[in-house]
C-alpha positions as CSV (number, residue, x, y, z in Angstrom):
1,M,-0.7,3.5,-16.0
2,G,1.3,5.3,-13.0
3,A,1.9,3.2,-10.3
4,T,1.0,4.5,-6.7
5,T,3.6,5.6,-4.5
6,L,3.8,5.8,-0.7
7,T,3.4,9.1,1.4
8,H,6.2,9.4,4.0
9,V,5.1,11.5,6.9
10,M,7.3,12.6,9.8
11,T,6.4,12.9,13.4
12,I,8.6,14.1,16.8
13,N,6.4,12.0,18.9
14,P,4.3,9.0,17.3
15,Y,2.0,9.4,20.6
16,N,1.4,12.6,20.4
17,T,-2.1,14.1,19.5
18,N,-3.3,15.6,16.3
19,I,-6.2,15.9,14.1
20,H,-6.3,12.4,13.6
21,G,-6.2,11.3,18.0
22,P,-3.6,9.3,19.0
23,V,-1.3,6.3,17.1
24,V,-3.2,2.9,18.2
25,D,-0.9,0.7,16.5
26,E,1.9,1.0,14.4
27,V,5.1,-1.2,13.0
28,E,8.1,1.4,13.9
29,G,9.4,2.8,10.4
30,L,6.7,1.4,8.5
31,I,3.3,2.2,9.4
32,K,1.0,4.7,11.9
33,V,-2.6,3.8,12.5
34,Y,-4.3,6.6,14.3
35,K,-7.8,6.6,16.4
36,D,-9.9,7.7,13.7
37,G,-8.8,5.3,11.1
38,H,-6.4,7.5,9.2
39,V,-3.0,5.7,8.0
40,E,0.3,6.8,7.5
41,R,3.0,4.5,5.7
42,S,6.2,5.5,5.7
43,E,8.6,5.4,2.0
44,L,11.0,2.6,3.3
45,V,11.8,1.4,-0.3
46,P,11.3,3.7,-3.6
47,C,8.4,3.1,-5.8
48,V,9.7,2.8,-9.7
49,G,8.4,2.9,-13.4
50,P,8.3,-0.3,-15.2
51,S,11.4,0.4,-17.4
52,L,13.9,-1.9,-17.2
53,P,17.7,-2.4,-18.5
54,L,17.2,-3.7,-22.7
55,E,20.2,-6.2,-21.3
56,L,18.1,-8.0,-19.4
57,G,15.7,-9.2,-22.5
58,V,12.5,-8.9,-20.0
59,A,9.7,-6.3,-21.8
60,C,7.3,-5.0,-18.6
61,S,4.1,-2.9,-18.4
62,D,1.5,-2.0,-16.2
63,V,-2.0,-2.9,-16.4
64,Y,-5.4,-2.4,-14.6
65,I,-7.3,-5.1,-12.9
66,D,-9.9,-3.5,-11.6
67,K,-10.1,0.6,-11.6
68,L,-13.0,0.6,-8.6
69,T,-10.5,-0.9,-6.1
70,N,-7.3,0.3,-7.9
71,V,-5.9,-3.2,-8.0
72,W,-3.8,-3.6,-10.9
73,A,-0.7,-5.6,-11.9
74,R,2.7,-5.4,-13.0
75,L,3.4,-7.8,-16.3
76,Y,7.0,-9.1,-17.0
77,V,7.3,-11.0,-20.4
78,P,11.2,-12.2,-21.6
79,M,11.5,-10.8,-25.1
80,D,13.0,-13.8,-26.7
81,T,11.0,-16.9,-26.7
82,N,9.7,-19.3,-29.0
83,S,7.3,-21.3,-27.3
84,K,4.5,-20.4,-24.8
85,L,5.8,-19.5,-21.2
86,P,4.5,-20.5,-17.7
87,L,2.6,-17.6,-15.7
88,L,3.5,-16.6,-12.3
89,V,1.0,-14.5,-10.3
90,Y,3.1,-13.1,-7.8
91,F,1.8,-11.2,-4.4
92,H,4.1,-8.7,-2.6
93,G,5.1,-9.2,0.9
94,G,4.5,-6.7,3.8
95,G,2.1,-7.8,6.7
96,F,-0.8,-7.5,4.3
97,C,-0.2,-3.7,5.1
98,V,2.5,-2.0,2.9
99,G,4.0,-3.2,0.0
100,S,3.8,-2.4,-4.0
101,A,4.2,-3.8,-7.2
102,S,6.0,-0.8,-7.9
103,W,8.7,-1.5,-4.7
104,S,12.0,-1.1,-6.2
105,C,13.2,-4.1,-4.6
106,Y,10.4,-6.2,-6.2
107,H,10.8,-4.8,-9.3
108,E,14.6,-6.1,-9.9
109,F,13.9,-9.6,-8.3
110,L,10.8,-10.3,-10.4
111,A,12.5,-8.8,-14.0
112,R,15.1,-11.7,-12.4
113,L,12.8,-14.3,-11.6
114,S,11.4,-14.1,-15.1
115,A,14.4,-13.8,-17.1
116,S,15.9,-16.7,-14.9
117,S,13.0,-18.7,-15.1
118,R,11.6,-18.2,-18.8
119,C,8.4,-17.2,-17.4
120,M,5.7,-14.6,-17.4
121,V,5.2,-12.9,-14.0
122,M,2.5,-11.1,-13.4
123,S,2.9,-9.1,-9.8
124,V,-0.2,-7.8,-8.1
125,N,-0.8,-4.6,-6.5
126,Y,-3.3,-5.7,-4.1
127,R,-5.7,-4.0,-1.6
128,L,-4.1,-3.2,1.9
129,A,-4.9,-3.7,5.4
130,P,-5.7,-2.1,7.7
131,E,-8.4,0.1,5.4
132,N,-9.1,-3.3,3.7
133,P,-8.6,-6.6,6.3
134,L,-8.5,-9.9,5.3
135,P,-9.9,-11.6,3.3
136,A,-9.8,-8.4,0.4
137,A,-6.1,-9.4,-0.5
138,Y,-8.0,-13.1,-1.0
139,E,-10.6,-11.9,-3.3
140,D,-8.3,-9.7,-5.2
141,G,-6.0,-12.6,-6.0
142,V,-9.4,-14.6,-6.9
143,N,-10.3,-11.8,-9.3
144,V,-7.0,-11.7,-11.0
145,I,-7.4,-15.4,-12.3
146,H,-11.0,-14.6,-13.4
147,W,-9.6,-11.3,-15.0
148,L,-7.2,-13.3,-16.8
149,K,-9.5,-15.7,-17.9
150,K,-11.5,-13.2,-19.5
151,R,-8.6,-11.5,-21.4
152,S,-7.3,-15.1,-22.3
153,N,-7.2,-13.9,-26.3
154,S,-5.6,-10.9,-25.8
155,L,-2.5,-10.8,-27.5
156,W,0.2,-10.6,-24.4
157,A,-1.9,-13.6,-22.6
158,K,-1.5,-15.5,-26.1
159,L,2.5,-15.4,-25.3
160,C,1.7,-17.6,-22.0
161,D,0.4,-21.4,-21.3
162,L,-2.5,-20.3,-19.2
163,S,-2.8,-24.1,-18.5
164,R,0.4,-23.9,-16.6
165,I,-0.3,-21.0,-13.6
166,F,1.8,-21.0,-10.8
167,L,0.6,-18.9,-7.5
168,V,3.8,-17.6,-5.7
169,G,4.5,-14.8,-3.4
170,D,6.9,-13.9,-0.2
171,S,6.1,-13.5,3.4
172,A,2.0,-11.8,3.6
173,G,2.2,-12.6,-0.4
174,G,3.3,-16.6,0.6
175,N,0.0,-16.6,2.9
176,I,-1.9,-15.2,0.1
177,A,-0.9,-17.3,-2.7
178,H,-1.8,-19.8,-0.4
179,H,-5.1,-19.1,0.4
180,V,-6.0,-18.1,-2.9
181,A,-4.8,-21.4,-4.4
182,A,-7.6,-23.2,-1.7
183,R,-10.2,-20.8,-2.8
184,L,-9.7,-21.5,-6.7
185,A,-8.9,-25.5,-5.9
186,T,-13.0,-25.5,-5.6
187,D,-13.8,-23.4,-8.8
188,A,-11.3,-25.7,-11.1
189,D,-13.9,-26.5,-13.5
190,D,-14.6,-23.6,-14.2
191,L,-11.5,-22.0,-14.6
192,K,-11.0,-23.8,-17.5
193,P,-8.7,-23.3,-20.1
194,L,-6.3,-21.8,-17.2
195,R,-5.2,-24.0,-14.7
196,I,-3.4,-23.7,-11.5
197,E,0.0,-25.7,-11.8
198,G,1.2,-25.3,-8.4
199,T,2.4,-22.6,-5.9
200,I,5.5,-21.5,-4.7
201,L,5.7,-19.8,-1.3
202,I,8.5,-17.8,-0.1
203,Q,9.3,-17.5,3.6
204,P,5.1,-17.6,3.9
205,F,3.7,-15.8,6.6
206,F,1.6,-17.9,9.0
207,G,0.9,-17.2,12.5
208,G,-0.5,-18.6,16.1
209,E,-1.1,-17.7,19.8
210,A,1.6,-20.1,21.0
211,R,5.5,-19.0,20.3
212,T,7.4,-21.5,18.6
213,E,11.0,-22.3,19.1
214,S,12.4,-20.4,15.9
215,E,10.2,-17.0,17.4
216,R,11.7,-17.6,20.9
217,R,15.3,-18.0,18.9
218,V,15.0,-15.4,16.5
219,E,12.8,-12.8,18.6
220,N,14.3,-9.7,18.3
221,N,17.5,-10.3,16.4
222,T,17.7,-7.9,13.8
223,K,21.1,-8.7,12.7
224,S,19.5,-12.0,11.7
225,S,15.6,-11.2,10.1
226,I,13.8,-8.0,9.5
227,L,10.8,-9.5,10.9
228,T,10.6,-9.7,14.0
229,L,8.2,-11.2,17.1
230,A,6.5,-7.8,18.0
231,A,6.3,-6.7,14.2
232,S,4.9,-9.9,13.1
233,D,2.1,-9.6,16.0
234,A,1.3,-6.2,14.8
235,W,0.8,-7.1,11.2
236,W,-1.7,-9.7,12.0
237,R,-3.3,-7.1,14.6
238,L,-3.7,-4.7,11.6
239,A,-4.8,-7.4,9.0
240,L,-7.3,-9.7,10.4
241,P,-11.1,-8.9,11.0
242,R,-11.7,-6.6,13.8
243,G,-11.6,-9.0,17.2
244,E,-10.0,-11.9,15.9
245,N,-6.5,-13.2,17.4
246,R,-3.7,-15.4,15.8
247,E,-5.9,-18.9,15.7
248,H,-7.9,-17.6,12.9
249,P,-8.1,-19.7,9.6
250,Y,-6.5,-17.1,7.8
251,C,-3.3,-17.4,10.0
252,K,-2.9,-21.2,9.4
253,P,-1.9,-23.1,6.5
254,V,-4.9,-25.0,4.6
255,K,-4.7,-28.7,6.5
256,K,-4.5,-30.6,2.8
257,M,-2.5,-29.3,-0.1
258,V,-4.2,-29.9,-3.2
259,T,-1.2,-28.6,-6.0
260,R,2.3,-29.1,-6.3
261,T,4.1,-26.8,-3.8
262,L,7.7,-25.3,-3.1
263,V,8.1,-23.8,0.0
264,C,11.6,-21.7,0.5
265,V,12.2,-21.5,4.0
266,A,15.2,-19.1,5.8
267,E,16.9,-20.7,8.6
268,M,17.1,-17.2,10.5
269,D,13.3,-16.3,10.3
270,V,11.0,-16.0,13.2
271,L,8.5,-18.0,10.8
272,M,10.9,-21.1,10.0
273,D,8.8,-23.6,12.5
274,R,5.4,-22.9,11.1
275,E,6.8,-23.1,7.4
276,M,8.7,-26.4,8.5
277,E,5.2,-27.7,10.4
278,M,3.1,-27.0,7.2
279,C,5.1,-29.2,5.0
280,D,5.1,-32.4,7.2
281,G,2.9,-35.3,6.4
282,N,2.7,-33.6,3.0
283,E,5.6,-34.7,1.2
284,E,3.6,-35.9,-1.8
285,V,3.0,-32.7,-3.1
286,I,5.2,-30.3,-0.8
287,K,9.1,-29.8,-1.5
288,R,10.8,-27.9,0.9
289,V,14.2,-26.2,1.0
290,V,16.2,-24.8,3.9
291,Y,18.3,-21.9,2.7
292,T,20.9,-21.4,6.2
293,G,22.4,-18.2,7.3
294,V,19.6,-16.1,6.2
295,G,16.7,-14.3,7.2
296,H,13.5,-13.1,6.7
297,A,12.9,-11.5,3.1
298,F,16.7,-11.8,2.5
299,H,16.1,-12.2,-1.4
300,I,14.8,-8.5,-1.8
301,L,16.2,-6.6,1.1
302,G,19.5,-8.7,1.8
303,K,22.8,-7.0,0.8
304,S,24.9,-9.3,2.0
305,Q,27.2,-11.8,-0.4
306,L,25.5,-14.3,1.5
307,A,22.0,-12.9,0.7
308,Q,23.0,-12.5,-3.2
309,T,24.5,-16.2,-3.4
310,T,21.3,-17.7,-1.9
311,T,19.2,-15.7,-3.8
312,D,20.5,-16.8,-7.1
313,E,20.5,-20.4,-5.4
314,M,16.6,-20.1,-4.9
315,L,15.9,-18.9,-8.3
316,C,17.3,-22.0,-9.7
317,H,15.4,-23.9,-7.5
318,I,11.9,-22.1,-8.3
319,D,13.5,-22.8,-12.3
320,S,13.6,-26.4,-11.6
321,F,10.4,-26.4,-9.6
322,I,8.5,-24.8,-12.9
323,H,10.2,-27.0,-15.4
324,H,9.5,-30.1,-13.5
325,Y,14.0,-30.4,-13.6
326,D,13.5,-31.8,-10.0
327,P,9.8,-33.1,-9.8
328,L,8.7,-34.3,-6.5
């Protein structure tokens, strides 16, 4: 299956009226939304096919989940294995509005994650806002799990242990993984033999109307984090149902966690305080790790030696969490 590519449209003046009317909202360099609903996304990151270097030891292919909605997934399978593998269902970041399972940065990171953690990874290309506002992405996540159940006897599914599924995501994808886990918790018996063992939330995207200390501290310091406060607010405006604000339940963690959870927090991230707060009082089920000196999305967009070293450290923590080397 060919991955969907993004189209980059150059405009000299973002407020210039054209056939679609004026720009009514945007995140500079990433997305423009016009008055008539037309959306332009920039090619921030190149899209790539499923091929990987042979020396990595990971096979990769794309599968359709729902052709009607064009939801698909990219599968990563370690080739040298003699036992069934845990399955990580991964949701990419991008403020619910941009991003793709075929973005090169995710393709490279998830291949490494699959190899280092000895897991099968299913990277979901869910529907994007504002054309498909929340809860569309949550619904896609739930549908992926039900799709897995229907195909539990397929050849590739037999390679993984479907009783050991982890929902994983970064930024907006962390929010999606979290809310999908909450929705599936009410249907746990119906999902058998599938079982959600845990969630892994990498700098999950949560929000609120009141400003936190980390939002004020990091704010627009792009040297520390690619996610600015203005961009965060814009993503929520574009992703939430029309007329809702950042006090909507989609912006918040669920109050009671029901699955083992690892939360990966970046010290120089505007979201730090919200992520720390979701862990407070839930120590029995949540393991929290704070990575110093790095900002939002350091694991996929960070080019510094610190970002690369910290990503290696985070991969070790994820491996430990999945395989219970460091149980909660």
